[in-house]
N, C-alpha and C positions, 0 to 999 in steps of 0.2 A: 513774321513777314518782313523782308528787307525793304530798304528805301526804294530800290528799283522796282520791286514788285508792287509796292503801294502806288508809286507814280504811274506804273503801267495800268493799274486798276482804275485810278482816277482819270487817266487819259482816255481809257476805254469808255468810262461812264460819260465823259463829256462828248466823245465822238458819237455815242449812241443818241444822246439828246440832239446834237447837231444834225445827225442824219435824219431824225424825225422832223426837225425844223425845215430842212431843205425840201423834204417830201411835202410838207404842209404848204410851203411857199409855191412849189411847182403845182400842187393841186389847186391852189388859189387862182393861178394864172390859167390853168387848163379849164377851170370851172367857168371862165368868162367866154369860152368859145361857144359858138351857136348851138351845137348839139349837147355838149358836155355840161352846159349850165343847168340842164334839167337834173342831172345826177347830183350836182352840188359838190362843194369842196370836201366835205367829210367822206363821202362815198369814194371819191376819186383818190383821196389820201390812203384809204385802206387798200384799194386796188393796187396802187403803186407799191405799197408795202408788201403785199402778197407776191406780186410779180418780181420785186427786187429779191425777196427771200428765195424764190424759185430759180431765178436766173443768176443772180450775183452771189447769193448766199449771205449769211450773217455770222461773223466771228463771235465766238462765245464771250470774248472780253467786252463787247459793246452791249450785251444783252441787258445788263443792269441799267444802262442809260435809256434804252428803248422801253424797258419796263417802267421806269420812272415817268416817262412821258405818258405811257398808256394808263397809268393809275393815278399819279399825283397831279400832273398838269391838267388832267380831265376835270378834276374838282374845281380848280380855279377857272377853267373855261366855262363851266356851267354857271358858276357864280356871276361871272361877268356878262353872261348871256341875258341876265335879268334886265339889262339896259335896253332890251328890245321890247319888253312887255310893259305897256302902260295899263295899269289896273283900272284906271278911269274909263278907258275905251271899252273894256270888257263890261263894266257896270252900265255904261251908256248904251251898249248894244241892245239891252233889254232882255227880259227873262226868256222869251221864246228862242232868241238866238243862242243864249247860254244853254238852254235845254237841249237844242239840237247837238251842240258840241259835247255836252255831258253824256247824253243818251248814246250818242255814237261811240264815245270812248268806252263806256261800260260794256256796250254790246260787242264791240270789236274784241276787247280783252277776253270776255267770257267765251265768245264763240271760237276765236282762234285758239285759245288755250284748250278748250274742249276738243277741238279737232286734233290738236297735237297729242292729246292723251289718247284719242281714238286711234291715231296712227302710231301710237307707242313711241313717241318722241320723248327723250329724256326730260324730266320735269323742269329743270332750270332753263334749258334751251326753249322749252315750250312757253315758259313765263316771259322770257326775253322777246321771243317772236311776237307774242300777244301784245306786250306793252309797246313794242316798236310800231306795230300796226295801229294800235288804238290811240297812242298819245302823240309822239312827235319823232318817229323814226329813230335815227342813230343816236341822238342825244338821250332819248328815253332808254334805249337799250344800255347805253353806257352808264346812265345813272342807276338803273335798277340792278345792273350786274354787280355793283358794289354792295347792294343791299342783300343779295342772295348768295354772295361769294361765288359767282359763276366762274367757270373756267374760261380762259381767253379764247379757246376754241369755240365754245358756245356763243360767246359774245360776238365774235367775228362772223360766225354763221348767221346769227340773227340780224346783224347789221347788213350783211350782203343780201339777205332774203328780203328785208323791207325796202332796200334800195332798188333792187330789180323790180319788185312788185310796184313800187311807187312810180318808177320811171315808165313802166309799161302802162299803168293806169292813166298817167299824165297824157300820154299820146292818145289813149282811148278817149279821154274826156274832151280833148280838143277836136277830135273827129265827131263825137256825138253832140257837141255843143249846139249846133243849129237844129238838132232834132229833139232836144229835151223839152222845149216849150217853156223855158224858165226866163224870167226877167234877168237883167244883168246882176241885180242884187241877189236874187234867188240862186242863180248859178254860182255866185261867189260863196254864198253860205253852204251850198251843196259841196263845192270843192274843198272848202276849208274844214268841213266836218268829216270828210271821208278819205282825204289823201294823207300820205305818210309824212314826208319832209316839208318844211317851209318852202324849200326850193320847188318842190313838186306843186305845191299849192299856188305859188306865184305864177309858175309857167302855165299851169292848166287853166287858171282863171283869166289869163291875159286876153283871150279872144273876147271876153265880156267887157273889156275896157277898165278904166280906173276904178269905177264904182265896184265892179266885180272883184278886182284885186284887193281893194281896201276891205271889203266884207270878208273875203276869203282869209286874209291874214288875221283879221280880228277873231274870227271863229277858230282858226288854227291856234292862235295864242291863248284862247280859252282852254283848249285841250292841253297846251303846254303848261298853263298855270295849274291844272289838275294833276300834273306830275307829282306835285308835293304830297297831297293826301294819299295818292296811290302808292307812292314809295313808302310812306309811313305805315299804311295799311299792310303792305306786303311784309315790311319788317315785323309788324305785330304777328302776322300769320306764321312767319318763319320761326318766331320765338315760341309760339304755341306748339308747333311741330317738334321743336327741340325738347320742350318739356314733356310732350307725349312720349318721345323716345327715351327720355330720362325721367321716369315718374317721380323720383325723389327730389327733383329740382323744383324749387319754389318759384312762383311767378314774381318778376320784378320789372318795373318799368325801366329801370336802369339797364336791364339786359337787352332791351330792344335797341337795335342799331338805328338811332335817329340820324337821318341823312343831313348832317349839319351843312354840307355844301349846298343842298337844295334849299334849306332855310336861308342860306346866304343868297341864293338866287332870288328868293322872295323879297329879302331885304333890299337887294339891288333894284328890283322891280318897283318896290315902294318908293325908293329914293328917286328913281327916274320919273315916277308918276307925279311927284311933287312939282316937277318942272324946273327944279334948281340946276339941273345938269343941261347945259346947252346941247342942242340937237347934234351939232357937228362933233362935239366931244363924245356923245353917246354912240355915234356911228363908229368912231375910232375904237371905242371900247368893245363894241360888238365885233368889229373886225379882228381885234386882238383875241376875243373869246373864240372865234372860229379858228384862228391860227393855233391856239392851245388845244382845242378839241381835235383839230386836224392832226396835230402832233400825236395826240393820244390814239387816233385812228391809225396813223402810220405805225406807231408802236405795236398796235394789235396785229396789223397786217404782216409786220416783220416777224411775228412769232407764229404765223399760220402756215401749215403745210397744205398745199392744194389737194394732195391725196386724201387727207383727213376731211377737208371740206367736201370733196366729192362723195366721200363715204357717208357723211352725216347730214348733208345739206338738203337732200331730196325731199324727205318727209316734211320738214318744217316749211319748205317752199310751197308744197301742195296745200298744207293746212292754211298758210298765209294767203294763198291764191283764192281758195274757196271763201275764206273769211273776208277777204277784201271785196269780193263780188257781192257777198251778202251785205257788207257794210255800205257799199255804193247804193244798193237797192233800198236799204233802210234810210239812208240820208236823203235820197230822192223823195221817198214817201213822207218823211218828216217835213220837208220843205213844203210839200203839197198840202198835207193835213193841217199844218200850223199856219197855212196861208202866207208863207214868206216868199212865195214865188211871184 
């Protein structure tokens, strides 16, 4: 390969990364608008990427850069996101609050995945849709996708599915709020245990005031923290399936894909929980985290064909819809039964 060809390749790589950065920045500003803030920066970034690919197109020589954003920068973004999770707050919330979050997470994953299998959705797409619904939306989809080596097509479809569902349910919750008969605290727990993205949780709980928002975010972050054991468990299951397909292959803990970037997320959370990081700096780090994850989402969107999305996205959406309805019912019942209302 000549010098000119190498320079062209490197320039294309840089252009691909810069394109995802520009989309991420645009998504950040758009996410501050009245309606779009419910969707959040990550979802807007992938949508811009999809429409850019469909309208403007994407030259082959920049694909290496957009792929780098969608895969490598994602890991750094998730690690830095730990600056949003104070482990002490989760502990202080009490066992009942933690139980609501944990039960909701397990229920959503099992039910949504079961529905995707019933609707004959491809397994990996089903897993991503279930984890996005049960844990923390787009961030969970992106994290789990690396564990199961999912196709970019499946990752993007799952992200879009939980984004649309979360936004729809957010509007529904704000309308139902006066009729649910829950205290501000109870409504916050209910919202945090059953909605998809952190942006959805904050927007939906806002009618209940600051107390509702604080409780909602706390319960939601409980689900975010559980992303770590879920990812490790899924990695373990995938390893077992590989050994079943290859009977001669011996079991080895080393062969399980430990999500080191998620452990990095936990380490960052532990550091933030000590209080040594000033709040202002933590907020800047979280903002940087979202920029990196938005760049990853942009990279995903830039590699998605709307025709493919239309072909494969219907069944996962229906599964996620029914699963989300059942999750909302369960969350409401748990708040009542555990007398958190």
